[in-house]
N, C-alpha and C positions, 0 to 999 in steps of 0.2 A: 227386782225385789218383790213388787206387788203383782207383776204380770206372769209369774211362774205358773205353768199349767194351763194357760189360756191361749186362744187364737187371736193374734194381734194384726191389725191393719192400721195404716196411717194415711193422712191426707194433709196437704198444706193449703190453708185458706185464711185470708185476712191477716197475713203476717204471723200466723201461728201454725205449728205442726201439731195436728190433732191425732192422738194415738188412741184407738178404741180396741179394747180387749174384751172378748166374751169367754166365759167359762162354761164347763159342761153342766153345772147346776143352774144355768140360766142367768147368773149374775153378770154384771158388766162393770168395767172400769174405764173411765175416759180421762186422759191426761192431755193438757195443752202446754206446749213449749213455745217460747219466743224463738222465732227462726234465726234472728240475728245473734242473740246472746246464748241461746240454748237453755235459758232459765225456765224452770217449771213454774208456770203461771197458775194452773188450776189442776186439781185432781179430785174427781168425784166418782162415787160408786153407788150402785144400787143392786139389789137382789130381788127375789120374789117374796111376796107375802105368804102367809100360811095357806091362803086360798089360791095361790098361783098367779095373782096379779102382780105387775111390776110395781115395786115400792118406789117411794120418792127418792130423789138423788140425795146422797149424803156427801157434803162437801168436806173433803179432808184438807185441801189447800185451796185458797181463793175464797171469794165471797159469792154466795148465791144471789141470783137476781131478785130484786124487790118484787114481791107479789101482793098486789091489791087490786081488786076489781071493783070499781065504783058501782057497777050494776048489781053485784052480789051482796054487798053489805054497806052499811053506813059507818061502821066503826073501823078505825085504822090504828095500827100500832103507832105509838108515839115515836117521833124522831129523836126524842131525848133519851130513850132507853139505851142501855149499854149494848154495843154491837161487838161480838167476839168473832174474829177471823184469824186464819193462819196465813202468813206470807213468809215463806222461807227465803233465805239468801244462800249464797254459795257455801258459807262456812257455819251458819247457825240455823236452827229451827227458830221461827219467830212467830209469836202470837200478838195480836193487837186488840185491845179492848178500848173502843172509842166511847165517848160520852161518859167519862168518869171524872166529875169535876172536883173531887176531894183533894186535899193536900197530900203530898208525898208521904208524910209520916203515918198516914192512915193505912197504907197498903202493907200486906204481908204476903210474900210469895215463897212457898216452901215446897219440898218434895215429900210426899207420903210414901215411904219405902215399902210399907206393908201392901198398899193397893197399887203401887207402881204408877202413881199419878202426880202431876203437878197441881198444887192447890193455891188459888188466889183468894184472899179474903181481906175484908176491911174491918178495922177495929170498931167502926160505927155500925157494923152489921147491915150495910146497904148493898154489898155485892159479895157473892161467893161463887166460885167456879172451880171445878175439879175436872182435869182432862189428862189423857194419856199421850204418849208419843209412840205411834204405831210402828215406826221404823225400829226403835229400840226394842219393842216387844217382839217383833218378827225376828230380829237378830239375837234375841235373848241377852241383851246388854244391860248392865246395871245403870240406874240413874244416879248421877253424881251431883252432890250439892255444889261443888266447885264450878261445875259447868253452867249453872243457872245464874242469870243476871236479869235485872229489870230496871227500867227507867220510867218516869212519868213526866210528860210535858204536853201542853196544849190539850188538856182533857183526854189524853190517850195514854194508857198504860201499855208499855212494850215489854214483853217477856221474851228473853232469848235463852236458848240452850245450845252450847257449842256442840257441833256434830263430832262424834268420835271418828277415829281413822277408819274403822270398819264400815261405818255408814258412808263416808266419803268415797271409799273404794267401791261399795255397792252402787252408789249413785253414778259413779263414773262408768261402771260396766253397763248400767241401765241406759245411760245417755249414749254410749257407743252402740248398743243394740238398737236404740231408737234411730240413730243416724243410718244404720245399715238396712233398716226396713225399706222395702220398696214403697216409695211415697208417690201418691198420685197428686198432681196439681189440681187446683180447683177447675172443674170442667173436663178433666181427663177421665171420663166415665167410659168403661168398656161396654159398648152396646153390641149385642150379637145381631148380625144381619140374617134375615130369613131368606 
């Protein structure tokens, strides 16, 4: 679904199948699958900036590594700030917002059909987030209010959206294509002899 039109290679390293796709415009897509379960653990992409430099990675699924260099600065982002990450399961798209200590009746999770985005807001105006579902946009599928659910426990808001049958089929095809790729094991590098 996301790799169409690109050149894809794969390697198995550290219990993960890493699939790297490069496109003609210089952009890249990296996906990491758990070898045992086949679950997509991380998906990130980056393109080129206006000046041609590689842009920073945009994490579509998974959590970016924490970045803070003590030598470069003395200020550090608070560990109490809300952290928004996406972690899908087999049947649902799932987003987690950690560090939200408010009671459950404060949260409102809705779909903005005009913008094609999911909206999280609190009645106390302490948190607001608007995000899209790229898979549904790519397949041009409508967002359904009935497919959206959410729960709040342990200072974490979990928003789930049930995957439509078309997305499940596309993911199955993509997983089959990933398994068919010629995969190098860690250390199996082709070195040309002189």
